[in-house]
Every structure is written in structure tokens, then in C-alpha cells.
C-alpha positions as CSV (number, residue, x, y, z in Angstrom):
1,M,0.0,0.0,0.0
2,E,3.0,2.3,0.5
3,G,3.6,2.2,-3.2
4,I,0.0,2.8,-4.3
5,F,-0.5,6.2,-2.5
6,P,2.2,8.0,-4.4
7,Y,0.8,6.6,-7.6
8,I,-2.7,7.9,-6.8
9,G,-1.1,11.3,-6.0
10,T,0.6,11.3,-9.4
11,V,-2.7,10.4,-11.1
12,L,-4.5,13.2,-9.3
13,I,-1.8,15.7,-10.3
14,M,-2.3,14.7,-13.9
15,V,-6.1,14.9,-13.5
16,G,-5.8,18.4,-12.2
17,I,-3.4,19.5,-14.9
18,Y,-5.6,18.2,-17.7
19,A,-8.7,19.5,-16.1
20,L,-7.2,22.9,-16.2
21,F,-6.2,22.3,-19.8
22,A,-9.7,21.2,-20.8
23,L,-11.4,24.0,-19.0
24,G,-9.6,26.3,-21.4
25,L,-11.0,24.3,-24.4
26,N,-14.5,24.3,-22.7
27,V,-14.5,28.1,-22.7
28,Q,-13.6,28.2,-26.4
29,W,-15.7,25.3,-27.7
30,G,-18.4,24.8,-25.0
31,F,-19.3,28.4,-24.5
32,A,-18.2,30.2,-27.7
33,G,-18.4,27.4,-30.2
34,L,-14.9,27.9,-31.4
35,I,-13.2,24.7,-32.8
36,N,-9.6,24.6,-31.6
37,I,-7.7,21.6,-32.8
38,G,-4.3,23.1,-31.7
39,H,-5.0,23.8,-28.1
40,V,-1.7,22.1,-27.1
41,A,0.2,24.9,-28.8
42,F,-0.6,27.3,-26.0
43,M,0.4,24.8,-23.4
44,A,3.8,24.8,-25.1
45,I,4.0,28.5,-25.5
46,G,3.4,29.2,-21.8
47,A,5.7,26.5,-20.5
48,Y,8.6,27.3,-22.8
49,T,8.3,31.0,-22.2
50,M,8.3,30.5,-18.5
51,A,11.3,28.1,-18.6
52,I,13.4,30.2,-21.1
53,L,13.0,33.4,-19.2
54,N,13.6,31.8,-15.8
55,L,16.8,30.1,-17.1
56,Q,17.9,33.6,-18.3
57,G,17.6,34.9,-14.7
58,V,14.1,36.3,-14.7
59,P,12.3,35.6,-11.4
60,L,9.9,32.7,-11.6
61,A,6.7,34.7,-10.7
62,L,7.5,37.2,-13.5
63,S,8.3,34.5,-15.9
64,I,5.0,32.8,-15.2
65,L,3.1,36.1,-15.8
66,I,4.9,36.8,-19.0
67,G,4.2,33.3,-20.2
68,L,0.5,33.6,-19.5
69,A,0.4,37.0,-21.2
70,L,2.2,35.8,-24.3
71,A,0.1,32.7,-24.7
72,G,-3.1,34.7,-24.3
73,G,-1.9,37.4,-26.7
74,V,-0.9,34.8,-29.3
75,G,-4.3,33.1,-28.9
76,A,-6.1,36.3,-29.4
77,L,-4.1,37.3,-32.5
78,L,-4.4,33.8,-34.0
79,T,-8.2,34.3,-34.3
80,L,-7.8,37.4,-36.5
81,P,-7.2,35.6,-39.9
82,A,-10.1,33.2,-39.4
83,I,-12.5,34.7,-36.9
84,R,-14.8,36.0,-39.6
85,L,-14.8,32.7,-41.5
86,K,-16.5,29.4,-41.0
87,A,-15.5,27.3,-38.0
88,D,-13.5,24.7,-40.1
89,Y,-11.0,27.4,-41.1
90,L,-10.2,28.1,-37.5
91,A,-9.8,24.4,-36.9
92,I,-7.3,24.1,-39.8
93,L,-5.5,27.2,-38.7
94,T,-5.1,26.0,-35.1
95,V,-3.9,22.5,-35.9
96,G,-1.3,23.9,-38.3
97,F,-0.2,26.4,-35.8
98,S,0.3,23.8,-33.1
99,E,2.5,21.8,-35.3
100,I,4.6,24.9,-36.2
101,V,5.1,25.5,-32.5
102,R,6.1,21.9,-31.9
103,Y,8.6,21.9,-34.8
104,V,10.1,25.3,-33.6
105,A,10.6,23.7,-30.2
106,L,12.2,20.7,-31.7
107,N,14.5,22.4,-34.2
108,E,15.5,25.7,-32.6
109,G,17.8,24.2,-30.1
110,W,19.6,27.5,-29.3
111,L,16.4,28.7,-27.7
112,T,14.4,25.7,-26.7
113,G,17.0,23.0,-26.1
114,G,15.8,21.1,-29.2
115,A,15.0,17.4,-28.7
116,Q,16.8,17.4,-25.4
117,G,14.4,20.0,-24.0
118,L,14.9,22.3,-21.0
119,F,15.5,21.6,-17.4
120,G,17.1,23.3,-14.4
121,F,14.4,26.0,-14.2
122,D,12.9,27.0,-10.8
123,I,9.8,25.4,-9.4
124,P,7.4,27.0,-6.9
125,L,8.9,26.8,-3.4
126,G,11.5,24.4,-4.7
127,G,14.0,25.4,-2.1
128,V,11.5,25.4,0.7
129,V,9.5,22.1,0.3
130,P,11.6,19.0,0.8
131,A,12.1,17.0,-2.5
132,E,10.5,13.9,-1.1
133,Q,7.4,15.9,-0.2
134,Y,7.2,18.0,-3.3
135,N,4.7,16.0,-5.2
136,L,2.3,16.3,-2.3
137,F,2.8,20.1,-2.3
138,L,2.3,20.2,-6.1
139,L,-0.9,18.2,-5.8
140,G,-2.3,20.8,-3.5
141,F,-1.0,23.7,-5.6
142,V,-2.5,22.2,-8.8
143,W,-5.9,21.6,-7.3
144,V,-6.1,25.0,-5.6
145,T,-5.3,26.5,-9.0
146,V,-8.0,24.4,-10.6
147,L,-10.5,25.4,-7.9
148,I,-9.8,29.1,-8.4
149,A,-10.1,28.7,-12.2
150,F,-13.4,26.8,-11.8
151,I,-15.0,29.4,-9.5
152,L,-14.0,32.2,-11.9
153,L,-15.3,30.4,-14.9
154,Q,-18.6,29.6,-13.2
155,R,-19.0,33.3,-12.4
156,L,-18.2,34.3,-15.9
157,A,-20.5,31.7,-17.4
158,K,-23.4,33.2,-15.4
159,S,-22.5,36.7,-16.1
160,P,-23.7,38.8,-19.1
161,W,-20.4,38.0,-20.8
162,G,-21.0,34.3,-20.6
163,R,-24.6,34.6,-21.9
164,V,-23.3,36.6,-24.9
165,L,-20.8,33.8,-25.7
166,K,-23.6,31.3,-25.6
167,S,-25.7,33.4,-27.9
168,I,-22.8,33.7,-30.3
169,R,-22.4,29.9,-30.2
170,E,-26.0,29.4,-31.0
171,D,-26.4,32.1,-33.7
172,E,-23.8,34.8,-34.1
173,D,-25.9,36.7,-36.6
174,V,-28.5,37.3,-33.9
175,A,-25.9,38.4,-31.5
176,R,-24.5,40.8,-34.1
177,V,-27.9,42.2,-34.9
178,L,-28.4,42.9,-31.1
179,G,-25.2,45.1,-31.2
180,K,-22.7,42.7,-29.8
181,N,-19.1,42.8,-31.2
182,V,-18.9,39.1,-32.1
183,S,-15.3,39.2,-33.2
184,R,-14.2,40.8,-29.9
185,Y,-16.1,38.2,-27.8
186,K,-14.6,35.4,-29.8
187,M,-11.1,36.8,-29.3
188,Q,-11.7,37.2,-25.6
189,A,-12.8,33.6,-25.3
190,F,-9.8,32.4,-27.2
191,L,-7.5,34.5,-25.1
192,L,-8.9,33.1,-21.8
193,G,-8.8,29.5,-23.0
194,S,-5.2,30.0,-24.2
195,V,-4.2,31.4,-20.8
196,L,-5.6,28.4,-19.0
197,A,-3.8,26.0,-21.4
198,S,-0.5,27.8,-20.8
199,L,-1.0,27.6,-17.1
200,A,-1.6,23.8,-17.4
201,G,1.6,23.6,-19.5
202,M,3.6,25.3,-16.7
203,M,2.1,22.9,-14.1
204,L,3.2,20.0,-16.2
205,A,6.7,21.4,-16.5
206,F,6.8,21.9,-12.7
207,Y,5.7,18.3,-12.2
208,H,8.3,16.8,-14.5
209,Q,10.9,19.5,-13.8
210,Y,11.6,19.3,-17.5
211,L,9.9,20.1,-20.8
212,G,10.5,18.9,-24.3
213,P,8.7,18.9,-27.7
214,G,7.6,15.3,-27.1
215,Y,5.0,16.6,-24.7
216,Y,3.1,18.6,-27.3
217,Y,1.9,16.2,-29.9
218,P,-1.7,16.7,-31.3
219,M,-2.9,13.8,-29.2
220,E,-2.7,16.1,-26.1
221,T,-5.3,18.4,-27.7
222,F,-7.6,15.4,-28.3
223,Y,-7.3,14.4,-24.6
224,A,-8.8,17.8,-23.9
225,W,-11.6,17.1,-26.4
226,I,-12.3,13.7,-24.9
227,I,-12.5,15.3,-21.4
228,V,-15.0,17.9,-22.5
229,I,-17.1,15.4,-24.5
230,L,-17.1,13.0,-21.6
231,G,-18.1,15.5,-19.0
232,G,-20.4,17.6,-21.1
233,S,-20.0,20.7,-23.3
234,A,-20.4,24.0,-21.5
235,N,-20.3,22.4,-18.1
236,N,-17.3,23.2,-16.0
237,L,-18.0,20.6,-13.4
238,G,-18.4,18.1,-16.1
239,T,-15.0,19.0,-17.4
240,L,-13.5,18.2,-14.0
241,L,-15.4,14.9,-14.0
242,G,-14.3,14.1,-17.5
243,A,-10.6,14.6,-16.6
244,L,-11.1,12.2,-13.6
245,L,-12.8,9.6,-15.8
246,L,-10.2,9.7,-18.6
247,W,-7.2,9.6,-16.4
248,G,-8.8,7.1,-14.1
249,F,-9.4,4.8,-17.1
250,L,-6.0,5.3,-18.6
251,S,-4.2,4.7,-15.3
252,G,-6.4,1.9,-14.0
253,T,-6.2,-0.2,-17.2
254,R,-2.4,-0.3,-16.8
255,F,-2.8,-2.8,-14.0
256,L,-4.5,-5.2,-16.5
257,S,-1.2,-5.5,-18.6
258,P,0.0,-8.7,-16.7
259,L,-3.3,-10.3,-17.4
260,V,-3.3,-9.7,-21.2
261,P,-0.9,-11.7,-23.4
262,L,0.1,-8.7,-25.5
263,S,3.3,-6.6,-25.9
264,A,3.4,-3.3,-24.1
265,Y,3.1,-1.4,-27.4
266,T,0.0,-3.4,-28.5
267,F,-1.6,-3.2,-25.0
268,S,-1.1,0.6,-25.1
269,A,-2.8,0.8,-28.5
270,L,-5.6,-1.4,-27.2
271,R,-6.3,1.0,-24.3
272,M,-6.8,3.8,-26.7
273,I,-9.1,1.7,-28.8
274,L,-11.1,1.1,-25.6
275,V,-11.2,4.9,-25.0
276,G,-12.6,5.3,-28.5
277,L,-15.3,2.6,-27.9
278,L,-16.2,4.3,-24.6
279,L,-16.8,7.6,-26.5
280,I,-18.9,5.9,-29.2
281,V,-21.1,4.3,-26.5
282,L,-21.4,7.6,-24.8
283,M,-22.3,9.4,-28.0
284,L,-25.0,6.8,-28.7
285,Y,-26.7,6.9,-25.4
286,R,-25.8,10.3,-23.9
287,P,-24.4,12.6,-26.6
288,Q,-24.5,15.6,-24.2
289,G,-21.9,14.0,-21.9
290,V,-22.3,12.8,-18.3
291,L,-23.3,16.1,-16.8
292,G,-24.1,18.0,-20.0
293,K,-27.5,19.2,-21.2
294,K,-28.8,18.5,-24.7
295,K,-29.6,22.2,-25.2
296,E,-25.9,23.0,-24.8
297,L,-24.9,20.9,-27.8
298,T,-23.4,23.3,-30.3
299,F,-23.6,21.3,-33.5
């Protein structure tokens, strides 16, 4: 049992990080109807900015703030070329942008460390909390951050700003006729979602005390989509539940490996097939997600 508790703590850290990551996507997709297939790019931008600046001597707190601001600013600017076009153009733009970010991280070694990545940057209270207790501290730190983000997003969702986003999601022409600046609201939603993604990227970097381009494959974005779909679109509590369900499933099925006569690679692929089957069943019987409402379905 001594070995299982640290493992559970690790899983809960990952649940919190990806819940924060998916909350950002839920703002963009669930509330504003913006299809972002490159959400992982902003996780990378925030984490790399924080690490690069800190390694150059910038204090950690300031590095974090600059990383959040840069990710949010890039997210807002990225919407400009496609914000007035159909949703699929934004999807194509974001997935292409995410791959550009990953290849820059991989090839510009003078800045990002290349394939070797970056390490040696500061971590919150790294010199205060004992190393053997740091994961426990990080678990609390991550979930306090998630709780703060959740409360703020709940307030925003119930505010006039949140109601305008939903109206844009349902029919942006109606919102525009009522005098709402649709482009500005979309940009704000993308900015907020990007900031949350960058914060999740920093948390992941603090957990591993390392970051490299291998963390930012497109699959990470689809984890966020799975979480939002599982929990329910436009439902922040559902997003937290979706993160718990996904990581609970991925982590729990690892213990079945000794019982299945398959190689580690094949078994890993089988687990992802099971995730896909789980989503298919959910879409058949509860397309709105576990806690979602049918009226919140965007398309």
C-alpha cells in the first residue's frame, strides 16, 4: 500500500493539470463554439516562455506572468485571420499552428533546447519544500489553481459576458444584430482559453521539472476534447469529472497488462481503442456527456 498512494497522488496531479487544460477548451468550444484543434500549442508557449525566461535569470513569478500574457496574446491574435470565416477554417489554422510551435521547439535548439528539452528552471517553493514531499505540495498547488479557475469560470458563465458567448455559439448573426461585437467576444474567449492552457503547461513542467517537444503532440489536444465530451460541453463541473474519468481509465487499465498476453506497445494501443469505444457508446446513449445538457450541444 505504501507504493499505491504516491501513484494515486501522481494520477490526481495529472487529472488536475488536464482538467485545467480542458477548462480552457471548454471556454472556447463549449461556451463560444470555437473549434480549436491546436490547443496544445498554448500549453507549449506558456511552458517554454516561463522556462526560457527563468533560465535567463528572470524571477519565476514574473516568468509565469509573461508566459501567461504571451500565450493569451498569441491566442487572441491567432483568431484574426479566421475569426470571420467558417468554423472549419479556424480548426485548420489552429492545428497547423500547433505543429509549427512543436517543430520550432524541436529544431530551434539554441532557444528551446531542441530534442533534449529544457531543465534546471525554478519550481514553486522548490528550495523550501523537501524534495520527497514536493509531489504532495504540487498536488495541493495544482488543485487550488483548478478550484480558483473553476470558480472564476462559473461566475463568468453566469455573467452577461457568458450569456453573450452562448448566444454567439447558437447564432452569431442574432448576437451581431443585437449590437454585440462578435469578433471581440470570440477573441476574448480564445484568449482566456489560451491562458488556461498555458497555465496547465507550466504545471506539467513543474511536475516533470523538465519540458521537451515530445509533450506537445496533437494527441494532447484530443485528450482535452475527450474530457470535454465525456463531462459535457459548456459544463465546467463536467470537465473536472471528464478529466477524472479519462485519467482514471488510462491509469487503471495499466494494471491489466500482466493479465493480457500482449506486448506493451500493443496493449497501449488497445487501451486507446477502448477509450474510443467508450466515447462511441457515450455518443450513442448520452451525446451531451455525463453532466451535459442537450440544449448545450453546439452542432
